[in-house]
C-alpha positions in Angstrom: 13.1 -26.2 -49.5 11.1 -25.8 -46.3 9.4 -28.7 -44.6 6.0 -27.9 -43.2 5.2 -30.0 -40.2 1.6 -30.8 -39.3 1.1 -31.3 -35.6 -0.1 -34.7 -34.6 -3.5 -35.0 -33.1 -3.4 -36.7 -29.7 -6.3 -38.6 -28.1 -6.2 -38.7 -24.3 -7.8 -41.6 -22.6 -8.9 -41.3 -19.0 -7.0 -43.5 -16.5 -9.3 -45.6 -14.4 -8.0 -46.3 -10.9 -9.3 -48.5 -8.2 -10.4 -46.9 -4.9 -7.2 -48.2 -3.3 -5.1 -46.6 -6.0 -6.7 -43.2 -6.0 -4.6 -40.4 -4.4 -6.0 -38.8 -1.2 -8.2 -35.8 -1.9 -6.6 -32.5 -1.1 -8.1 -29.0 -0.7 -7.5 -26.5 -3.5 -4.8 -24.0 -2.8 -7.3 -21.2 -2.1 -9.0 -23.4 0.6 -5.9 -24.6 2.5 -5.8 -23.5 6.1 -3.1 -21.0 6.7 -0.5 -22.2 9.2 2.1 -19.5 9.0 1.3 -16.0 7.6 4.9 -14.9 8.1 4.5 -13.4 11.6 6.2 -16.3 13.3 5.2 -18.0 16.5 6.6 -15.3 18.8 4.8 -12.4 17.2 1.6 -14.5 16.8 1.4 -15.0 20.5 1.8 -11.3 21.3 -1.6 -10.1 22.6 -0.8 -6.4 23.2 -1.1 -5.2 19.6 -2.9 -6.0 16.5 -1.0 -8.0 13.8 -1.9 -5.7 11.0 -2.8 -2.0 11.2 -5.7 -0.4 9.4 -3.4 1.3 6.9 -1.8 -2.1 6.1 1.5 -1.6 8.0 2.8 -4.1 10.4 3.5 -3.6 14.1 6.8 -5.5 14.0 9.9 -3.4 14.4 13.4 -4.5 13.5 16.6 -3.3 15.1 20.3 -4.3 15.2 20.6 -4.3 11.4 22.8 -1.2 11.3 22.3 1.8 9.1 20.2 0.8 6.1 21.7 2.4 3.0 18.9 2.3 0.4 18.3 5.9 -0.7 16.4 4.9 -3.8 13.9 2.7 -1.9 13.6 5.4 0.9 12.9 8.2 -1.6 10.5 6.0 -3.5 8.4 5.0 -0.5 8.4 8.1 1.7 5.3 10.4 1.9 4.8 13.1 -0.7 5.2 16.0 1.8 8.4 14.4 3.2 9.8 13.9 -0.3 9.1 17.5 -1.4 10.4 18.9 1.8 13.6 16.9 1.4 14.0 18.2 -2.2 13.5 21.8 -1.0 15.8 21.3 1.9 18.5 19.8 -0.2 18.2 22.7 -2.7 18.6 25.3 0.0 21.5 23.5 1.8 23.5 23.0 -1.4 23.2 26.6 -2.4 24.3 27.6 1.1 27.3 25.3 0.9 28.3 26.8 -2.5 27.7 30.3 -1.2 30.1 29.7 1.6 32.6 28.3 -0.9 32.4 31.5 -3.0 32.9 33.6 0.1 35.9 31.6 1.0 37.5 32.6 -2.3 37.6 36.2 -1.1 35.6 39.4 -1.6 37.0 39.9 -5.1 35.9 36.5 -6.4 32.6 37.8 -7.6 32.0 41.1 -9.4 28.8 42.7 -10.6 25.9 44.9 -9.6 23.5 43.4 -7.1 21.7 45.1 -4.2 22.7 42.3 -1.8 26.2 41.9 -0.5 28.2 39.3 1.3 26.6 36.0 1.9 23.2 37.0 0.3 25.0 37.9 -2.9 26.9 34.7 -3.0 23.8 32.7 -2.2 21.7 34.1 -5.0 24.6 33.8 -7.4 24.8 30.1 -6.4 21.0 29.8 -7.1 21.5 31.4 -10.6 24.4 29.0 -11.3 22.8 25.9 -9.8 19.7 26.3 -11.9 21.6 27.5 -15.0 19.7 30.8 -15.1 22.8 33.1 -15.3 21.3 36.7 -15.4 24.9 38.1 -15.9 24.7 40.8 -13.2 27.2 38.9 -11.1 30.1 37.0 -12.6 33.0 35.0 -11.2 36.4 36.6 -11.6 39.0 34.5 -9.8 40.2 31.1 -10.9 39.0 29.5 -7.7 35.5 31.0 -8.2 35.3 29.7 -11.8 36.3 26.2 -10.6 33.5 26.3 -8.0 31.1 27.4 -10.8 32.1 24.5 -12.9 31.6 22.0 -10.0 28.2 23.6 -9.1 27.0 23.5 -12.7 27.7 19.7 -12.8 26.1 19.2 -9.4 23.1 21.2 -10.5 22.6 19.3 -13.8 22.9 15.9 -12.0 20.7 17.1 -9.1 17.9 18.2 -11.4 18.2 15.0 -13.4 18.1 12.9 -10.2 15.1 14.8 -8.8 13.2 14.5 -12.1 13.9 10.8 -12.3 12.7 10.3 -8.7 9.5 12.2 -9.3 8.8 10.2 -12.4 9.5 6.9 -10.6 7.2 8.0 -7.7 4.3 9.0 -10.1 4.7 6.0 -12.3 4.8 3.5 -9.5 1.3 1.7 -9.4 -0.2 1.8 -5.9 -3.7 0.9 -4.9 -5.8 3.2 -2.8 -8.6 1.0 -1.5 -11.0 2.6 1.0 -12.2 0.2 3.7 -15.3 0.7 5.8 -14.5 2.1 9.2 -16.3 -0.8 10.9 -17.2 -4.4 9.9 -20.6 -5.8 10.8 -22.2 -9.0 11.9 -25.5 -8.9 10.1 -28.4 -11.2 9.3 -27.9 -13.1 6.1 -30.1 -15.7 4.4 -31.6 -17.2 7.6 -28.2 -17.0 9.3 -25.7 -14.3 10.1 -22.6 -13.1 8.3 -19.4 -11.1 8.8 -19.3 -8.2 6.3 -17.2 -5.2 5.4 -17.1 -3.2 2.2 -14.4 -1.6 0.1 -14.3 0.8 -2.8 -11.6 2.3 -5.1 -10.7 5.7 -3.8 -9.1 6.7 -7.2 -10.5 7.3 -10.6 -8.5 4.5 -12.2 -9.9 1.1 -12.8 -8.9 -2.1 -11.0 -9.9 -5.4 -12.7 -9.7 -9.0 -11.5 -9.8 -8.0 -7.9 -9.4 -10.9 -5.5 -10.0 -10.9 -1.7 -8.6 -13.1 1.0 -9.8 -12.8 4.6 -8.0 -14.7 7.4 -9.5 -14.9 10.9 -7.2 -15.0 13.8 -7.9 -15.6 17.5 -6.4 -17.2 20.7 -7.5 -20.7 21.5 -6.8 -23.2 24.2 -4.7 -26.0 22.8 -2.8 -28.9 24.3 0.4 -26.7 24.1 -1.3 -23.9 25.9 -3.2 -20.8 24.7 -2.0 -20.1 21.1 -3.2 -18.0 18.2 -4.9 -19.9 15.5 -5.6 -18.8 11.9 -8.6 -19.7 9.7 -9.1 -18.8 6.0 -12.7 -17.6 5.8 -14.6 -18.7 2.7 -16.4 -15.8 1.1 -19.6 -15.6 -0.7 -17.6 -14.1 -3.5 -13.9 -13.9 -3.4 -13.3 -12.4 -6.8 -14.8 -9.8 -9.0 -13.8 -9.1 -12.6 -14.7 -5.4 -12.5 -14.5 -2.9 -9.5 -16.3 0.3 -10.6 -18.6 0.5 -7.5 -18.4 -0.7 -3.9 -17.9 -4.3 -3.0 -19.3 -5.8 0.2 -17.4 -8.9 1.2 -19.5 -11.5 3.0 -18.5 -14.5 5.0 -21.6 -16.6 5.9 -21.4 -17.8 9.4 -22.7 -21.3 9.0 -22.1 -24.4 11.1 -18.6 -24.9 9.5 -17.5 -21.3 10.2 -15.0 -20.7 13.0 -17.2 -17.7 14.0 -20.2 -20.0 14.5 -21.6 -19.5 18.1 -19.1 -16.8 18.9 -20.3 -13.7 20.7 -18.9 -10.2 21.0 -17.5 -10.9 24.4 -15.8 -14.1 23.1 -14.1 -12.2 20.3 -12.9 -9.5 22.6 -11.6 -12.1 25.1 -9.8 -14.1 22.3 -8.2 -11.1 20.7 -9.9 -11.8 17.4 -8.6 -10.1 14.3 -9.7 -10.3 10.7 -6.7 -9.9 8.2 -7.7 -8.7 4.8 -5.6 -8.9 1.6 -6.8 -7.5 -1.8 -5.0 -8.2 -5.0 -5.9 -6.8 -8.4 -4.7 -5.5 -11.7 -4.3 -1.8 -12.3 -5.8 -1.1 -15.7 -3.8 2.1 -16.1 -0.3 0.5 -15.6 -1.3 -3.1 -16.4 0.5 -4.2 -13.2 -0.6 -6.0 -10.1 -1.4 -3.9 -7.0 -2.1 -4.9 -3.4 -3.9 -3.5 -0.5 -4.3 -4.9 3.1 -6.0 -4.0 6.3 -7.6 -5.6 9.3 -10.5 -5.4 11.7 -10.2 -6.1 15.4 -13.1 -7.4 17.6 -13.7 -3.9 19.0 -14.2 -2.7 15.4 -17.2 -5.0 14.8 -20.8 -3.8 15.1 -23.2 -6.5 15.8 -26.8 -6.8 14.5 -26.2 -4.0 12.0 -26.0 -3.5 8.2 -24.4 -1.1 5.8 -26.5 1.7 4.5 -27.1 1.6 0.8 -24.8 3.9 -1.2 -27.2 4.0 -4.2 -29.5 7.0 -4.6 -31.9 7.9 -7.4 -31.4 11.3 -8.9 -34.0 11.7 -11.6 -33.5 8.9 -14.1 -29.9 8.3 -13.0 -28.7 5.9 -10.3 -25.8 7.5 -8.4 -23.3 6.1 -5.9 -23.1 8.4 -2.9 -19.8 7.7 -1.2 -20.7 9.9 1.7 -22.7 7.0 2.8 -19.9 4.5 2.5 -19.1 4.3 6.2 -22.7 4.7 7.4 -24.3 1.8 9.3 -27.9 1.1 10.3 -28.5 -0.6 13.5 -31.2 -3.4 13.3 -33.9 -3.9 15.8 -34.0 -7.1 17.9 
């Protein structure tokens, strides 16, 4: 006999605390000032290079770790042309190695009719065996040649299975391709000015719940000397639920902004840099994707605004991405 339990209803009463007992107010996590972004104090004080490249890579290089043996990670993250070139090169090299092995078995190891002779015949026979084609015009005769054929068949099957798995892993790995405007602008905004840049999705997939974080970095004079400081910039809108068009991210430069009163020369002298991190959900894979970039002081355009990407074509409103990077200089 089953016993059906009915959940009890709870009534929560607010706890009234005196002013002395109230805990100190703290900023929400998204408003806490960043103290260490992971670069460390030594790298942060380096003024020769930017902290974050435009493509999202870091300028920090590591050495002294020995040879890194992580073929899966390397094959998964290398460029497409590098990957396909490596697959092709491995295919040719393996067939050359087996061709030399067939030739080492002697001239009588392979028999059959083929216009090529010597190494060329052994190489193309290896190709037929490696890919399990087997036209039958050349066959192994000696025991040693048949042993090599057996080994090559196994290597071929495993090689094609491995290449197929790597291609599937590369294509199925969710990655974001966010396009950032070539320059950021300091533009008039609601009786003040604002730091702006815009982004768009360079792929046909959909990204939802896209969240942006912009951190401003510059060198300042402190009691400990000239040091790099970091400020989390509050944005007019730090999150959008849908990302089908372009998104212009705006940081109003009000009296509380670390950019308030700063000039173009000040930012150049202080090695100013804006670090950008975008995080969203890829709707195709239902997985979180990331994108990052940065803007240096020399990549800022002052007293300018982005050109509108919306054009009217008949009764349709069209987004013209050819205007994505275009900027209009303002007078005055």
